[in-house]
C-alpha positions in Angstrom: 74.2 90.8 80.3 76.4 91.3 83.3 76.0 88.3 85.9 77.7 87.4 89.2 78.0 83.6 89.8 79.2 82.3 93.3 80.1 79.0 93.9 80.6 78.2 97.9 82.8 74.8 98.6 82.2 72.6 101.2 85.2 74.2 103.0 83.6 77.6 103.2 85.8 79.0 100.1 83.8 81.3 97.6 84.5 81.5 93.8 83.0 84.6 92.1 82.9 84.9 88.6 82.2 88.1 86.8 80.7 88.0 83.0 79.5 90.8 80.7 81.5 93.7 82.3 84.0 95.1 80.0 87.2 96.8 81.7 88.1 97.3 85.3 84.6 98.4 86.4 84.0 95.0 87.4 86.1 95.6 90.7 83.7 98.2 91.6 80.8 96.2 91.2 82.3 93.2 93.3 84.3 95.3 96.1 81.2 95.3 98.8 80.7 91.4 98.4 84.2 90.8 98.4 84.6 92.9 101.6 81.5 91.3 103.1 83.0 88.0 102.3 86.5 88.3 104.1 89.8 87.7 102.8 90.2 87.6 98.7 93.2 85.1 98.0 93.6 85.2 94.5 92.4 87.5 91.6 92.3 86.0 88.0 91.6 88.6 85.2 89.4 87.5 82.4 89.9 88.5 78.8 86.8 91.0 79.4 88.8 92.7 81.9 91.7 93.8 79.4 89.0 94.5 76.7 88.4 98.1 75.8 84.8 99.0 76.0 83.3 100.2 72.4 82.7 103.8 72.2 80.4 105.1 69.3 80.7 108.7 68.3 77.4 110.0 67.4 79.1 113.0 65.1 80.8 110.5 62.9 79.7 110.4 59.3 79.5 107.5 57.1 82.4 107.3 54.6 80.2 106.4 51.9 78.9 109.0 49.8 75.3 109.8 49.4 73.9 110.0 45.9 70.8 111.7 44.8 69.3 110.9 41.6 66.9 113.1 39.8 65.2 110.6 37.2 62.0 111.2 35.0 61.0 107.9 34.7 
């Protein structure tokens, strides 16, 4: 699940934490919010930023052979 968490400090600073978004797409999600808030002082990228999205190939076949048995039980 994608979440954005904001902590607003008494001095007006805002800490934004993004979780659940893999790769650099989190930057597109937060761009409008960061623009509205003002100057960004620091970006700290999480391990999710560097993770590669999982791609499922629907055309791949299982490497386990299929066996069909014809039994006269």
